[in-house]
C-alpha positions as semicolon CSV with decimal commas, in nm:
position;residue;x (nm);y (nm);z (nm)
1;X;2,372;-0,628;1,383
2;X;2,234;-0,863;1,115
3;X;1,942;-1,113;1,124
4;X;1,878;-1,436;0,956
5;X;1,590;-1,586;0,994
6;X;1,701;-1,882;0,881
7;X;1,988;-1,942;1,157
8;X;1,687;-1,921;1,414
9;X;1,552;-2,221;1,542
10;X;1,203;-2,245;1,462
11;X;0,918;-2,340;1,705
12;X;0,674;-2,642;1,676
13;X;0,414;-2,505;1,413
14;X;0,122;-2,713;1,660
15;X;0,292;-2,484;1,950
16;X;0,175;-2,155;1,753
17;X;-0,211;-2,175;1,759
18;X;-0,395;-1,936;1,962
19;X;-0,660;-1,944;2,197
20;X;-0,977;-1,717;2,255
21;X;-0,822;-1,532;2,523
22;X;-0,501;-1,470;2,331
23;X;-0,644;-1,398;1,939
24;X;-0,834;-1,088;2,059
25;X;-0,576;-0,848;2,131
26;X;-0,568;-0,526;2,353
27;X;-0,699;-0,227;2,124
28;X;-0,458;0,120;2,104
29;X;-0,605;0,416;2,193
30;X;-0,667;0,627;1,915
31;X;-0,657;0,973;2,108
32;X;-0,322;0,920;2,200
33;X;-0,164;0,696;2,013
34;X;0,165;0,706;1,709
35;X;0,029;0,747;1,386
36;X;0,277;0,506;1,297
37;X;0,164;0,255;1,509
38;X;-0,170;0,247;1,320
39;X;0,043;0,237;0,969
40;X;0,226;-0,049;1,104
41;X;-0,107;-0,258;1,199
42;X;-0,238;-0,205;0,846
43;X;0,072;-0,284;0,698
44;X;0,081;-0,637;0,844
45;X;-0,298;-0,722;0,787
46;X;-0,290;-0,667;0,468
47;X;0,036;-0,894;0,447
48;X;-0,119;-1,174;0,645
49;X;-0,396;-1,124;0,419
50;X;-0,159;-1,145;0,119
51;X;0,004;-1,473;0,318
52;X;-0,364;-1,609;0,330
53;X;-0,448;-1,511;-0,033
54;X;-0,170;-1,671;-0,175
55;X;-0,196;-1,962;0,028
56;X;-0,533;-2,063;-0,056
57;X;-0,470;-2,025;-0,435
58;X;-0,140;-2,217;-0,454
59;X;-0,383;-2,463;-0,236
60;X;-0,647;-2,473;-0,526
61;X;-0,377;-2,505;-0,772
62;X;-0,167;-2,818;-0,602
63;X;-0,241;-3,186;-0,673
64;X;-0,027;-3,330;-0,370
65;X;-0,250;-3,349;-0,047
66;X;0,041;-3,365;0,178
67;X;0,147;-3,023;0,056
68;X;-0,214;-2,956;0,096
69;X;-0,227;-3,040;0,432
70;X;0,081;-2,833;0,537
71;X;-0,024;-2,538;0,328
72;X;-0,379;-2,572;0,525
73;X;-0,169;-2,600;0,898
74;X;0,024;-2,276;0,785
75;X;-0,234;-2,080;0,660
76;X;-0,475;-2,146;0,998
77;X;-0,209;-1,965;1,194
78;X;-0,196;-1,708;0,934
79;X;-0,592;-1,663;0,996
80;X;-0,508;-1,619;1,355
81;X;-0,241;-1,345;1,301
82;X;-0,465;-1,145;1,054
83;X;-0,780;-1,169;1,290
84;X;-0,553;-1,088;1,564
85;X;-0,401;-0,725;1,410
86;X;-0,722;-0,633;1,285
87;X;-0,831;-0,607;1,640
88;X;-0,555;-0,379;1,729
89;X;-0,765;-0,105;1,568
90;X;-1,014;0,030;1,848
91;X;-1,387;-0,002;1,800
92;X;-1,453;0,399;1,830
93;X;-1,227;0,455;1,484
94;X;-1,449;0,543;1,206
95;X;-1,441;0,432;0,829
96;X;-1,284;0,729;0,710
97;X;-1,058;0,788;1,042
98;X;-0,899;0,448;0,971
99;X;-0,910;0,545;0,623
100;X;-0,667;0,846;0,635
101;X;-0,425;0,600;0,827
102;X;-0,422;0,347;0,501
103;X;-0,342;0,666;0,273
104;X;-0,061;0,789;0,460
105;X;0,096;0,418;0,488
106;X;0,077;0,452;0,097
107;X;0,221;0,759;0,085
108;X;0,498;0,718;0,364
109;X;0,532;0,353;0,267
110;X;0,598;0,430;-0,107
111;X;0,814;0,692;-0,057
112;X;1,060;0,489;0,164
113;X;1,053;0,240;-0,072
114;X;1,169;0,434;-0,406
115;X;1,442;0,665;-0,209
116;X;1,628;0,285;-0,140
117;X;1,517;0,172;-0,453
118;X;1,799;0,064;-0,688
119;X;1,622;-0,022;-1,045
120;X;1,549;0,228;-1,179
121;X;1,224;0,157;-1,351
122;X;1,070;0,030;-1,012
123;X;1,194;0,338;-0,850
124;X;0,975;0,469;-1,156
125;X;0,649;0,288;-1,029
126;X;0,724;0,378;-0,723
127;X;0,727;0,777;-0,794
128;X;0,428;0,775;-1,029
129;X;0,149;0,614;-0,795
130;X;0,339;0,788;-0,476
131;X;0,157;1,123;-0,623
132;X;-0,173;0,917;-0,649
133;X;-0,213;0,810;-0,284
134;X;-0,083;1,144;-0,184
135;X;-0,365;1,328;-0,363
136;X;-0,610;1,030;-0,218
137;X;-0,495;1,159;0,149
138;X;-0,597;1,510;0,035
139;X;-0,943;1,421;-0,090
140;X;-1,077;1,207;0,232
141;X;-0,938;1,456;0,464
142;X;-1,184;1,710;0,263
143;X;-1,423;1,481;0,360
144;X;-1,360;1,391;0,722
145;X;-1,374;1,744;0,800
146;X;-1,719;1,797;0,630
147;X;-1,871;1,447;0,804
148;X;-1,700;1,476;1,111
149;X;-1,557;1,799;1,171
150;X;-1,246;1,646;1,243
151;X;-0,890;1,753;1,128
152;X;-0,668;1,514;0,964
153;X;-0,349;1,636;1,074
154;X;-0,450;1,567;1,437
155;X;-0,446;1,185;1,265
156;X;-0,121;1,182;1,054
157;X;0,068;1,384;1,365
158;X;0,186;1,642;1,157
159;X;0,399;1,369;1,003
160;X;0,295;1,377;0,660
161;X;0,174;1,667;0,454
162;X;-0,179;1,681;0,350
163;X;-0,255;1,905;0,012
164;X;-0,305;1,775;-0,376
165;X;-0,117;1,583;-0,564
166;X;-0,168;1,448;-0,884
167;X;-0,572;1,476;-0,907
168;X;-0,783;1,154;-0,920
169;X;-0,956;1,261;-1,177
170;X;-0,643;1,241;-1,417
171;X;-0,538;0,916;-1,244
172;X;-0,797;0,719;-1,426
173;X;-0,634;0,528;-1,747
174;X;-0,685;0,230;-1,898
175;X;-0,627;-0,062;-1,768
176;X;-0,325;-0,156;-2,085
177;X;-0,155;0,122;-1,947
178;X;-0,094;-0,006;-1,584
179;X;0,103;-0,329;-1,718
180;X;0,467;-0,320;-1,656
181;X;0,795;-0,520;-1,693
182;X;0,841;-0,799;-1,398
183;X;1,160;-0,889;-1,288
184;X;1,339;-1,129;-1,259
185;X;1,453;-1,252;-0,886
186;X;1,747;-1,423;-0,972
187;X;1,938;-1,114;-1,033
188;X;1,700;-0,823;-0,855
189;X;1,885;-0,722;-0,599
190;X;1,677;-0,800;-0,206
191;X;1,529;-0,425;-0,168
192;X;1,379;-0,455;-0,507
193;X;1,250;-0,806;-0,454
194;X;1,098;-0,728;-0,074
195;X;1,013;-0,330;-0,183
196;X;0,746;-0,489;-0,434
197;X;0,585;-0,820;-0,203
198;X;0,533;-0,547;0,017
199;X;0,356;-0,275;-0,163
200;X;0,167;-0,503;-0,393
201;X;0,017;-0,666;-0,054
202;X;-0,009;-0,316;0,091
203;X;-0,171;-0,161;-0,216
204;X;-0,420;-0,472;-0,255
205;X;-0,518;-0,454;0,138
206;X;-0,612;-0,092;0,028
207;X;-0,799;-0,186;-0,280
208;X;-1,013;-0,447;-0,048
209;X;-1,085;-0,199;0,236
210;X;-1,254;0,054;-0,022
211;X;-1,416;-0,239;-0,195
212;X;-1,583;-0,359;0,058
213;X;-1,697;-0,022;0,283
214;X;-1,803;0,186;0,059
215;X;-2,121;0,049;0,026
216;X;-2,121;0,131;0,417
217;X;-2,081;0,464;0,411
218;X;-2,306;0,646;0,542
219;X;-2,330;0,922;0,310
220;X;-2,402;0,912;-0,101
221;X;-2,119;1,132;-0,179
222;X;-1,851;0,948;0,082
223;X;-2,007;0,613;-0,106
224;X;-1,908;0,753;-0,414
225;X;-1,575;0,851;-0,365
226;X;-1,455;0,533;-0,210
227;X;-1,607;0,393;-0,545
228;X;-1,394;0,564;-0,772
229;X;-1,059;0,568;-0,538
230;X;-1,103;0,211;-0,494
231;X;-1,093;0,189;-0,832
232;X;-0,748;0,366;-0,853
233;X;-0,628;0,131;-0,610
234;X;-0,707;-0,152;-0,866
235;X;-0,475;0,065;-1,119
236;X;-0,217;0,000;-0,803
237;X;-0,266;-0,351;-0,749
238;X;-0,263;-0,406;-1,156
239;X;0,097;-0,154;-1,165
240;X;0,276;-0,313;-0,889
241;X;0,153;-0,661;-0,913
242;X;0,246;-0,642;-1,303
243;X;0,646;-0,590;-1,182
244;X;0,685;-0,932;-1,003
245;X;0,865;-1,212;-1,092
246;X;0,630;-1,437;-1,316
247;X;0,864;-1,720;-1,357
248;X;0,856;-1,856;-0,971
249;X;0,753;-2,143;-0,934
250;X;0,440;-2,217;-0,619
251;X;0,702;-2,314;-0,349
252;X;0,965;-2,062;-0,451
253;X;0,678;-1,824;-0,360
254;X;0,572;-1,974;-0,063
255;X;0,913;-1,905;0,069
256;X;0,927;-1,559;-0,034
257;X;0,626;-1,463;0,140
258;X;0,743;-1,609;0,451
259;X;1,063;-1,425;0,384
260;X;0,869;-1,116;0,321
261;X;0,688;-1,196;0,655
262;X;0,979;-1,205;0,844
263;X;1,136;-0,919;0,745
264;X;0,833;-0,672;0,794
265;X;0,774;-0,808;1,132
266;X;1,117;-0,772;1,244
267;X;1,104;-0,423;1,103
268;X;0,765;-0,367;1,290
269;X;0,916;-0,466;1,627
270;X;1,256;-0,271;1,624
271;X;1,036;0,063;1,509
272;X;0,721;-0,024;1,770
273;X;0,697;0,234;2,038
274;X;0,380;0,082;2,186
275;X;0,476;-0,169;2,411
276;X;0,173;-0,406;2,383
277;X;0,160;-0,382;2,006
278;X;0,561;-0,424;2,021
279;X;0,522;-0,737;2,219
280;X;0,290;-0,900;1,913
281;X;0,514;-0,803;1,627
282;X;0,777;-1,028;1,825
283;X;0,554;-1,293;1,921
284;X;0,430;-1,293;1,574
285;X;0,803;-1,296;1,420
286;X;0,868;-1,635;1,620
287;X;0,597;-1,772;1,421
288;X;0,657;-1,660;1,093
289;X;0,988;-1,811;1,138
290;X;0,839;-2,171;1,198
291;X;0,644;-2,091;0,844
292;X;0,936;-2,020;0,685
293;X;1,163;-2,277;0,812
294;X;0,850;-2,542;0,693
295;X;0,876;-2,352;0,316
296;X;1,209;-2,422;0,320
297;X;1,159;-2,794;0,391
298;X;0,892;-2,814;0,126
299;X;1,134;-2,641;-0,138
300;X;1,397;-2,917;-0,038
301;X;1,141;-3,196;-0,039
302;X;0,962;-3,154;-0,348
303;X;1,184;-2,913;-0,562
304;X;1,540;-3,050;-0,450
305;X;1,666;-2,667;-0,404
306;X;1,796;-2,499;-0,100
307;X;1,660;-2,164;0,010
308;X;1,950;-2,031;-0,090
309;X;1,905;-2,105;-0,455
310;X;1,603;-1,890;-0,449
311;X;1,723;-1,636;-0,128
312;X;2,082;-1,596;-0,167
313;X;2,089;-1,359;0,130
314;X;1,944;-1,491;0,411
315;X;2,042;-1,121;0,658
316;X;1,748;-0,896;0,636
317;X;1,881;-0,571;0,425
318;X;1,784;-0,244;0,529
319;X;1,467;-0,227;0,716
320;X;1,167;0,011;0,715
321;X;1,129;0,249;0,951
322;X;0,858;0,510;0,951
323;X;0,919;0,897;0,946
324;X;0,818;1,143;0,739
325;X;0,889;1,175;0,391
326;X;0,770;1,551;0,318
327;X;1,087;1,657;0,150
328;X;1,095;1,414;-0,146
329;X;0,751;1,388;-0,174
330;X;0,756;1,742;-0,262
331;X;1,059;1,697;-0,483
332;X;0,849;1,410;-0,672
333;X;0,501;1,609;-0,724
334;X;0,722;1,895;-0,824
335;X;0,864;1,722;-1,143
336;X;0,622;1,431;-1,266
337;X;0,246;1,534;-1,154
338;X;0,174;1,555;-1,535
339;X;0,288;1,229;-1,611
340;X;0,064;0,916;-1,677
341;X;0,059;0,528;-1,811
342;X;0,189;0,461;-2,141
343;X;0,197;0,043;-2,171
344;X;0,494;-0,060;-2,004
345;X;0,653;0,303;-1,992
346;X;0,521;0,629;-1,903
347;X;0,467;0,977;-2,083
348;X;0,379;1,354;-1,982
349;X;0,029;1,406;-2,079
350;X;0,107;1,652;-2,302
351;X;0,327;1,459;-2,517
352;X;0,057;1,203;-2,568
353;X;-0,067;1,134;-2,953
354;X;-0,481;1,268;-2,979
355;X;-0,642;0,921;-2,987
356;X;-0,385;0,776;-2,675
357;X;-0,553;0,500;-2,483
358;X;-0,551;0,782;-2,225
359;X;-0,764;0,993;-2,342
360;X;-0,992;0,775;-2,445
361;X;-1,042;0,588;-2,126
362;X;-1,107;0,941;-1,988
363;X;-1,360;1,073;-2,219
364;X;-1,555;0,748;-2,103
365;X;-1,503;0,716;-1,761
366;X;-1,488;1,166;-1,702
367;X;-1,720;1,253;-1,987
368;X;-1,822;1,490;-1,759
369;X;-1,546;1,589;-1,527
370;X;-1,827;1,827;-1,268
371;X;-1,977;1,444;-1,182
372;X;-1,667;1,325;-1,070
373;X;-1,689;1,237;-0,697
374;X;-1,345;1,339;-0,601
375;X;-1,354;1,670;-0,730
376;X;-1,724;1,704;-0,583
377;X;-1,579;1,675;-0,248
378;X;-1,380;1,946;-0,287
379;X;-1,603;2,152;-0,462
380;X;-1,848;2,087;-0,209
381;X;-1,592;2,169;0,083
382;X;-1,482;2,500;-0,111
383;X;-1,854;2,607;-0,123
384;X;-1,926;2,539;0,243
385;X;-1,564;2,684;0,408
386;X;-1,458;2,890;0,120
387;X;-1,128;2,740;0,102
388;X;-1,041;2,358;0,084
389;X;-0,856;2,171;0,368
390;X;-0,462;2,148;0,398
391;X;-0,183;2,061;0,619
392;X;0,111;2,212;0,449
393;X;0,401;2,364;0,545
394;X;0,478;2,581;0,258
395;X;0,318;2,625;-0,064
396;X;0,243;2,334;-0,313
397;X;0,520;2,305;-0,527
398;X;0,312;2,315;-0,812
399;X;0,202;2,669;-0,855
400;X;-0,161;2,531;-1,073
401;X;-0,218;2,326;-0,736
402;X;-0,177;2,630;-0,496
403;X;-0,528;2,763;-0,516
404;X;-0,728;2,690;-0,254
405;X;-1,060;2,774;-0,372
406;X;-1,062;2,609;-0,709
407;X;-1,007;2,237;-0,717
408;X;-0,747;2,190;-1,079
409;X;-0,897;1,938;-1,230
410;X;-0,710;1,984;-1,594
411;X;-0,349;1,888;-1,468
412;X;-0,219;1,571;-1,582
413;X;-0,547;1,470;-1,772
414;X;-0,577;1,784;-2,013
415;X;-0,278;1,906;-2,256
416;X;-0,180;2,219;-2,154
417;X;0,084;2,444;-2,407
418;X;0,275;2,572;-2,054
419;X;0,297;2,384;-1,751
420;X;0,463;2,604;-1,477
421;X;0,629;2,539;-1,178
422;X;0,616;2,727;-0,861
């Protein structure tokens, strides 16, 4: 049954403010919660952070105090939502355990968005970054076993495999090679518009988490790998952010942000298996419907536009439902692991000119490959345990990544004459 949030009667915005007893939720139990409940919590935390961040930027670039007061009212509720969601995470879940859930979200969400994407240019961006987040999950999982004697497969619930993707050392690109072409909201498919908004917010949340947490990690090697992968997340936010429509007005963007939030809360509500968390998603959906109607009201009042001029079809398209994406990830890994960015396009590393910006940047960042933190994590694990940590149902689809006693730091980074698939 279709759902159109514009057809729902909104509650009064002032009635959506929460008191302290409601603001602090009961956290899930990390030992028995479904991994996708953790994933949805991180997704919506990032979505609310994006809403607050965008609202502040709009507020700081607006000279109309009537609009600014409306923005401040909506933003206060968004802030409460973000604070409430962040505390669904339990106190006893470590930074690194939470990180595994962050990367599981990045992997499975990106794969879901890629498979339903009709715009092949946007799909290529999803497929490209997918292999990088997949490798991050592998690197952090090896650190988890070394530092906490915890197997990451227990945290991901066996939904997501754990083995090398595009080696993290190969992911370091010059900034100019992450800037892609923006879409046009007026002609783009609804799933395309939603997907770009969702993945940009999700990757931005991951970037912020690593930026803030790396200094609090309790080992030097852990701090260093958070630094490194945090820089890759900056690349991903640059990549995905470049796909967003650059011609939309502030009020049009506000409407799109609120619509995306409604869409995600409804998706989470329909998908959630944890009763108490499901109730939170339902309550927040009602709050966001109020925000959406307020955005539509402001758009009509100040730009004389109906919401249909920005979002032609109000009914939600296909919802996001989390589930294993193993087969698709293996297919993408087998076919595209040696790709890198080349300004607005992508290129196989073997086809780049010797003076390409990719090689120049690699020469600066990875001047001594042995010093690369993500490589050192695997190298240390192999020295301590004889092999790396993996959770795989069959061998890696790339022969070059099947060796468990030696980390491959050349694939996708150094030109090779022959690249053999398994």
